[in-house]
N, C-alpha and C positions, 0 to 999 in steps of 0.2 A: 458517441463521439470517439474517434480514434486520435492518435497522436498528431497526425498531420492536420486534422480539423482543429484540434486544440491549439496548435501553433498558429494557424491562420487566424483564429478568433482572438487569441492573445495579441498577435501583432497588430490587428485592427484596433483593439482597445487601448493599447499603450503607445501606438505610433512608431514602433520599431520595425526593422526589416524582419522578414521571416527567418533569415539566417541568425540574426542577433537573438530573436525570440527562441529559436531552437537551441542555441548555445545556452541561454539562460535556463530553459526548461531542463536541458540535460545536466547542467550544473546542479540544479535543485535536486533532481532525481539521484544523481551520484552522491550528493551530500547526505540525503536521507538514507540511502543504502549503506554508506560508510558508517553513519551514526548507529543504525540498527545493528550492523555487524559488530560494532564495538559494545553493544548492549545498552546504548543510550536511547532515551525517548526523544522524539521530535514533536514538540507541542506548539501548534499554531492556534492561538487563542481565537475562539469564535468559529474556527474551521474544524479542527479535530486534532487527534493525537495518533502518531505512528509509534508502535512499540513492539517488542518481541515478548512472546509468552512461551513458557516451557510446556511441552506436552509430555505427559507421563507415558512410559512404556505400557503397552496393553496387549491383550490377545484379541484377535479378530478371526473372521472366517474367510477362507479363500472363495471368491465369487464363482470361480469355475468348478470348485468342488466344495460345496457347503459343509460337508462332514469334516473337512480338514481344518484344524485350528492352526493359525499362524501367529507368530510373535511379531508385533509391531514395535520397533525400538522407540525410545524417547527421542524427541526432536524439539526444535524451536520453530515457532511459526510467527511471521510478521502479521500484525493486526492493526487495523485502522478503526479508531473509535470517533465517531462524528461528534462535533461540539454542539452546544445548544443553538447557536445562531444558524448553523447549517441545517440542523434538524427543523428549526422554525421555518426557514425558507422552503425546504422541501415539502413541509406539511401545510403550506399555505393553501 
């Protein structure tokens, strides 16, 4: 499902226009992004948790030249961890 299909399905389920639904979805996405950028977690009970995890600096191999060792710098990675209710629904 892509974003347009998600907006259409959400609009049908909640009785809003597609434009209002798109605005609501965009507001949700922007809020999650801003919260993660500030280092906060976004926890939706039953659905899951969005959070940022630190990745350590490490050494890797250049795929084009496997003998060459490259340094991969430390970074932050956004992560989604599914909640129990979501896991149960998917595993039915």
